[in-house]
C-alpha positions in Angstrom: -85.6 -51.3 -79.7 -84.2 -49.6 -76.6 -85.4 -52.4 -74.3 -83.6 -55.0 -76.4 -80.3 -52.9 -76.2 -80.7 -52.6 -72.4 -81.2 -56.3 -72.1 -78.2 -57.1 -74.2 -76.1 -54.6 -72.2 -77.2 -56.1 -68.9 -76.3 -59.6 -70.1 -72.9 -58.3 -71.1 -72.4 -56.6 -67.8 -73.4 -59.8 -65.9 -71.1 -61.9 -68.1 -68.2 -59.5 -67.5 -68.9 -59.5 -63.7 -69.1 -63.3 -63.6 -65.8 -63.6 -65.5 -64.1 -61.1 -63.2 -65.4 -62.8 -60.0 -64.2 -66.2 -61.4 -60.7 -64.8 -62.2 -60.4 -63.1 -58.8 -61.4 -66.2 -56.9 -58.9 -68.3 -58.8 -56.2 -65.7 -58.1 -57.0 -65.7 -54.4 -57.0 -69.5 -54.2 -53.6 -69.7 -56.0 -52.2 -67.0 -53.7 -53.4 -68.8 -50.6 -52.2 -72.2 -51.8 -48.8 -70.8 -52.6 -48.6 -69.1 -49.2 -49.5 -72.4 -47.4 -46.8 -74.3 -49.4 -44.2 -71.6 -48.5 -45.0 -71.8 -44.8 -45.3 -75.6 -44.6 -49.0 -75.6 -43.9 -51.7 -77.9 -45.3 -54.1 -76.5 -47.9 -57.7 -77.8 -47.7 -60.6 -76.6 -49.9 -64.2 -77.6 -49.4 -66.9 -77.0 -52.0 -70.6 -77.3 -52.1 -72.1 -78.8 -55.3 -74.2 -76.3 -57.3 -77.1 -78.7 -57.7 -77.5 -79.2 -53.9 -80.9 -77.9 -52.7 -80.5 -75.2 -50.0 -82.8 -73.6 -47.5 -84.0 -70.2 -48.9 -83.8 -68.8 -45.4 -80.1 -67.8 -45.2 -80.2 -67.2 -41.5 -81.6 -70.6 -40.5 -79.1 -73.1 -39.1 -80.0 -76.8 -39.3 -77.3 -79.1 -37.9 -78.6 -82.1 -40.0 -78.3 -80.0 -43.2 -74.8 -79.0 -42.2 -73.8 -82.6 -41.7 -75.2 -83.4 -45.2 -73.1 -80.6 -46.7 -69.8 -81.4 -44.9 
């Protein structure tokens, strides 16, 4: 029974962490957007789709892959 409680607790912890990260990201984007509007600058946001396959080696740089992303 202890293992089930730990799993449930870990899931709740991850869920809270994900919600906090999401909220902080939205807050930062709104803050930056507002700042750019107040200073007369352009705001541009680029995103990468979640279903896009990526190279597991985070240090590898492939120019063809970067062109595909952007």
